[in-house]
N, C-alpha and C positions, 0 to 999 in steps of 0.2 A: 619687261619693261618696263619702268616709268619712266616716264619723259622728264617729269619736275621734281627737281631738288628744292626741298623747305630748307629757307637760311635765312639770317637777318631775325629768326626768334628770338625771344628771352627765354632762358632754362627756367625751370620751375623752382619758386622760391623755396626750396627743401632743404633740411640739413642744416639749419642755424640755431643761433641759440639767443629767442627772446628778449633774456635777461641781460644780453653784450648792449648796453644802453647806459653809456657813461654818465649820465644825468641821474637814470633812477641808481647805477654803484654809487655812484657819489653819497645820493639823497641818505641811501640806505644808513651808510656807515655813519654818516652827519644826524641821522635822526636815533641813532641807538641801537639799530638793530643789523651791525655789522658783520653779525652771530651767525646770520641766517644768510648768509651771500650762498657759502657750498648749495643750501636747498634752495634757492633763487635759480640758481644755473641751473640744478637737478631738475625741476620742472621748466626753466624754459627751454631747456633741450627736448624736450618730453615735447613741448608747444608746437617748437620746430619742425621735429618730423612730418613726413607723408601720411603715417598712421593717423597722429591726430588732426592734421590737419581734412584728413578725408572725410573724419569724423564730424568735424564741425560742417562740412559739405553735407554728409547725409543725412544728420542733424533737421537742419532749415532746406533740405528737400523732400524732408517728411514729415511733416508737424503733425502736431498732435492729435489723436480723434478722439472726438466725447463720446461716452458709449452709458447712455443714461439707464437703459434696461436692458435687462438679459432676456435671451431666447423664450422665459416664459412670463417675460411683464413685468417680473422684480426690479424694483427700482433699485442700479446699483450705482450710479453715478462715477462711473469709474474714466480713467483717461491714458490711453494706451499713445506710448511714445516710440520712437524707433531706437532699437538696440543701442545706436549709436550715442542716444541723448544718455543712456543711462551708462555708458563708458565715458563721457565727459563729467555726468556726475559724480561717477564713483573717483576719479583721478582728484577734482575739487576738494572731496571732501577727505577722502586720505590725504593729500596733502596741506589740509588743513584752512581752504580758505573761507567755510564757516565760520562755525562761533567758538572756533577755539581757542582762538588768543582771551578769552574769558573766564579759560580753564589754565591759563599761563604766568606765572609770576616772574617771568624776563621781562626787565625793562625792554621797550623797541619789539614787544610781540605784536600789538596791532600795526605797527610802520611794518614789519614783515611779512605778515597778513595783507598788506595793501601794496606793498611790492609782489608778493605770488600772485594776487587775483588782478594787479596791470599785466603782468607776462604770460596769464593763462588766459585766451581769449581765441581760441579757437573756432567758438561759436556763440555768443555775446547771450544769446536767450537764455543758455542754462543757470547763467551768473545772477538771474532774477532770484529764485530759492537761495541760492548760494547767499548772498546777497540780505534775503531777508528774516533767513536764519540769525548770524551774523549780528543785525540791528535787535533782534528779539529779545536778546539777552537782558540789557540792562533798564528796558520797559517790565518783563518781564519780574523782575526781582522786586517789582514794588507787592508782589503777592508775595510776599517769604514761603511759604509751604507751597505753593506751586513750582517755585524757581528750585526750591530743595525737590520736589520731585521730576523737574523735565530737566533740568540744566544739564545734567550728566550726561542724559540723551541727544543732546544739542550740541554737547561741544564732544562727542566721540565721534572717533574718523570712521566712522564705519555709513557707508549709504544702502540704508536698507530699504527698498523703495516696496511701495504694497498699503492696502489698508489693514492694518491689524491694531489690537488696542496698543497702544502708546508704551505702556511699560512692560510689552514683552519684546518689544523691538528691540536690535543692537544700537540705533542712530537713529534721531529724528531732523525733521527740517519741518520749518517754523513760516507761516505767510502773513499778510498782512488783508486785511477787509474794511476799508474805509469810505469810500466815495458811494454816493447815493444818484442817482438819476438826476434829481433837482438842485443837486447840491454841486456836485463836484469837489471845487479846491475849497467849497465854505462846508465843511465836515461838520460845523453846528448845525447848518439844515437837515442831518440827516432826521430820519422819521422812523428805522427802526426801532424799534418798543424791545422793555426787556424786564419782565416780570419775577420781580424774586418771588422763591418758593420754600416751605418748610426748611428741607435741609441745607440751607444756604446757598443753594447754586439757583442760575435765573433761567428762565426761558425766554426765546430772543425771535420774533418775529417780523421780518423782512426781507428788502431786495439792497442788494449789495451791486451796483454796478459794474465795477471794477474790482473784481478779483482776481491776481494774477498767481500765477502756480498753484492750481487749488487741488493738484495732487500733494500736497504738503499733508502735515499728521496737524498741527496745530495750528490756528491762526489768530491772532489779535484783532478783534472788533471795536468799533465803536457803537452804541445805541444808547436810549433815551430810557436811562432806569427814575425811578420818583426822585431822584435826588438831583437827574440831569443827566448830561450825558456824559457817561464812565466807556472805561473801558473793559472787555471781556477776555478770556481765553474760549476759544471754542475748541475742541476735536474731533475731529473727522469721525474718529471710532470713540463710543462710551467705554467706560472702566470694565462693561461685565461682557463687552467685544462686538455690543448690536452699534448699528450706523445712528452716527447722529445727522436727524434731520436736515442737512446743509445740501439743500438739491442745486446743481448744476444743471441753468438751466442753458447755455448754450458758452460753446468759444467765442472768443473776439477773430472778427477778420482784419489782421492789423497791416499796416505799411510794411511793418520789419520785426523785427524780433520773432519769428515766425517758429521757433523751435521751441518758444518758451507757451506755454497755454495761459491765456486771460482767460476771465468767465465772468458770466453775470451768476448771484448766488442768490437765493432765495434761502431764508431761515424760514421752516416751519417749525416752531414752537423748537425749536434747536436748545440743547441745553450747554448753559456759558457757566464761567465761575469769573466773580469780578477779580479785577485786577488794578489797584488801587481803591481811593477812596470814589465814592457815588458823586457823580457832577464835577471831576476833574478829569474826564475821557481824555480831552487833549495833552493836557499838563503830562497823563502818565504816559503816554504814545508818543510823545513827542523826542522822546531818548529813542526811541526806534524812527522816526522819519530824519532823524540829522544824521545819523548813522549812515542811513540808505543814501539819503543826498551827498556824504562823503562818495559813496559808491558810484554815484552816478558820476561825480568827478573823476574818479579814477575809471570808471569805462570811457571817457570821452576822453582821457588823455591817454588811454590804453588804445583806442582809435585812432588816433590822431599819428601816432609811433606806429601802427600799424599802414596805415595812408602813407606818411612820408616814404618807410621802409620800403614799402612794395613799390611806390614811385621812384624813389634810387636805384634800385635794384633793373628796375624795366629800363632807364638810363641809362645807365652801366654798359647793358649789353647789344641794346638797339642802335641802328647806325642809319643817320640820314645826312646827304647831302655830304656826303663822304665822309662823316664824324661822328663819331659815339655820340649821343643826346647828351651824355651828363657833359660832355667835352666842352658844349655850347652855349655861349657865355647867357643871353635871355634864359635859357632853360635852368643854368644855374641858377640863377638870380630864383627863378622860381623855387629850385628843391630849397636852395638856402631858406627863404621865407618861408616854407613848409617847417623847415625844421625847427624854425629859431620859435617858430608857434607851438612845435611838441614839447620841445626842452624847455619852456615859460609854464607848460601844462603841467609836464612831469615834477618838475622842482615845486611849484604849488602843490599838486597832491600829494606832494611826500611830507612838506612840512604842514600839512593841514592834518597826514596821519599822526606826525610827530605829536603835532598840537592835541590830536585825540588821545594818543597812548599818555601822555603826562597829565591831563585830566582826569582818565580814570583811575590814575594814581595820587590824585588829591592837589595838583599844583593849580592855583587859582587864579595865577596870571593864565597861562594857558590856556585853561576854560574860558578866560575873557577874550580874550585873543580867538579860540575858535568861534565862539559865539558869532562875530562877523565876521571874519575871515570865513568859514564855511558858507556862510550864503553870497558871499560875494563871487565867491571861489563857485561853488553851485550855478549861481547866474552867468558870471564870465567863460569860463571853461566849455559850458552845454553849449553857450549859445555860439563860440567858435567852431564846435567842432564841424556841423552842416556842409558850411561854406570851406573848411581845410579839406571835406573827405571830396567834395564836387572839383578842386583841385589837382589832389592828388590823383584823383580817376583821371581827369584829363589830359595827367602828365602820360598816359597810356595807349591815345589819343583813340580808333575807334577798338581797340583790344580791351581798352578799361572799359566801354561800355556795353559786353558781355559774359553774358552770365558765368562763364567759365574764369573769368579771369578773379571772382571773388569781389569786385571793388563795387559794381552793383548793390550788394549787401550788403556792406560797410558802408553806403550811401544811406540807404534804406534804415539804417540804425542810429544814423546819424542824429533825427532830429530826437530820438526817444528822451535821452536822460536830461534835455530841457522841458519834458514835459514832467516825465516823473519825478512825484514828490514835488510838486508846485512847479508851475510854469515861473517865465520871466518874471511878469510880473508878480508871481506870490513871492519871490527870491527876492525880486528889488527892495519889493514894501518891506519886507522882513529887516532889509539893513535898517531901514529908517526906524523900524520899531527899535531896534536893536540901541540904536545911537540915543534915540530919545529917551529910552527909559532906563539906558545903563551905563551911565556914563565910563564906566572903568572897560569897557570893552573899544570905544576909541581911545580912551587912551595906552590900552593893549596896543592897539594896531599901527599908532603913532611911535608906539618904542621899539615895535618892528620892521617898521620903515626908516625911523630915525638912526640904525643902527647901519642906514646904508648912508648916511648925512655926509657929500662932502666927497664921494667917491666919485659921483659923475652930475655936470654941471644940467647934463636934458633930467633925470631925474628928479633932482633938487629943486629946477622948476618946475616939474610938474606935481611936485607932491605943495608946493605952495599955490598952484592952482585948483588943486582939490582939497586944501583948507578953506579955501576963500569961497571956492563952493559950497563945500558944508555949512560957512558962515553966513550965509546968504538965506534965510527960511520963507523968503517970498518963493510960491510956485516949488516948493522942492519934490512936493509929491509927482508932479507933472514933469522934473526933471531926474525922478528918481535912479531911471536907464541909465543916465549919461553919468550921473553922480556915481553910481556902481562901478560901473564903467570904469570909470576914473579910479575909483579905487582900486579894482585886479589890476591894471597896467599899473599903479606905483609899488603893486606889492609883488608880482611879479620882478619888473625892475630891481626892484631891493635885493630880492631872494639870487637874481640873476649876477649883480652885479657885488654881491659877497660870495655865491657858490659856484657861479657858472663860470662857464669857460670865456675867457676876454672876448673872444670873435662873437660868441654868440651875446653877450652881454651889449656889448657896444654895438651889435648892429640892431637889438630890440630898444637899447633908449634912442637911437638913431631914430628908427622907424616906427615906432608905437609909442613915445614921448617924444620926441624932437620933432617928428612930424616930416622927417625927411623920405617918404612914402607915397605912394598912390592908395586906391581905394581898393587895389588887386590883389593877390597875392603875385610874388614878380616884378617889385616894384621896390627892392630896396636900394641903397644909392651905390653908386658906383663903386665908392670906398670901401666895402662889408669885403672880409675874406672867407669868402666863397667857400673855399678848397677846405677850410679846416672845421668850416658848419658843415659841410656835406660829407665829410669823411666819419662824422660822428653820425650819422645816420648810415651808413652803409652795412650792410650785412655781410658777415663774414659767414660766407658758404661752404660746407665741405668739411 
């Protein structure tokens, strides 16, 4: 008989609804997708099950394997995945997290999809092909014939894995292949060539340095055609059933996102079809880039929510020095600070999803707002996630440093979204370009922030400061990160003041705008309503 009794250990965080997030549910209704509430809860309850969490662990523990050749020496370029990866993908596609909104005429369809993408995160890696499939459709519409052929399959709710002729499959996934060794974010430096042929197709020759999710059926890629940098559609399997010579050279050994295959690809006279006009490749594919940037914000907000919920759950069940951690004043400050950051990210993410939905439906003002707010949000929310993940991990102490807790995986994932689709500098400079070239975008941003004017003196003062910063043209590029940070904070503050819980809005304005805070999490002022804020981040298990 064992003489050692295990006690004061935290029960597993299972059996909860990940959609039980007040800021998310309020925004779902506010942004026009209240009709999806039941669907969201269904997916949220599934995400909180032991089975879904285990699928996420296994997909991460057993990363994909590249098989370049079969046993006889034939080139196959196949990527093998653990069965749990396929289960995660099957659920995501069945619940419409990919391209389904493009075939849904209901207002709020893109908002509903964003909320689902936010709550279904057993493992972040499988979100990459889901996100790219969502983002591919508007870019593909620059080639109406190709869109008519492939869009119904991209929006289908069938996960049909395997390399087969696309028209013979029940559903398709799409990827994106832009960056090259010598250029990185400077895609205009690409050297892949595109040679036109008499049948209207092109032949691509070149090397792509980072092609994520290479097992997708279709890829949008950039190459230098006779008329300049152009966007092309490249299928893995050609209409006659033969493999397109798109060679997978190796898979990247990454910090995080390990369940997702990221590869280097060589086009060896690969067949491709032009999407959009020659020489307008960046303008054509930017629709896809912007939507994947939206998903970067959603993923970062989702990661923050996961981190703070895990930290609060641990603190509510772990005792130290005679009290539960959650009842100790300094820990309450840390947890509340993490929760405030999380809610600010969620309300901004959902506002961007709402702007996307209305922009798709022809709202010019929302299109202008999205142009600047998406770049601002991409920069700031993704930048905030790594520090947030580290602090949430620390709330678990040494337990959080152990792989079994899941927190190291969350921490390793956290830098990705700030890098993907343009690093911090790219996003910050994009904001300056939008402000310089499109005066309507600043007018739309000001209108959004001005809707909260007079509600909080700290917010009003911060708005005046950022306007003064933008009015001074000296060294603006050097100050780009600081200015974009100010824009993000006043936007989050305005959204929280108008729509958030009063305790959260007050804590945000006091700490992020009023300066009543230190440099680390857990330095909120003493007057904050910690109890109300922490309660909103406490998972309801059972």
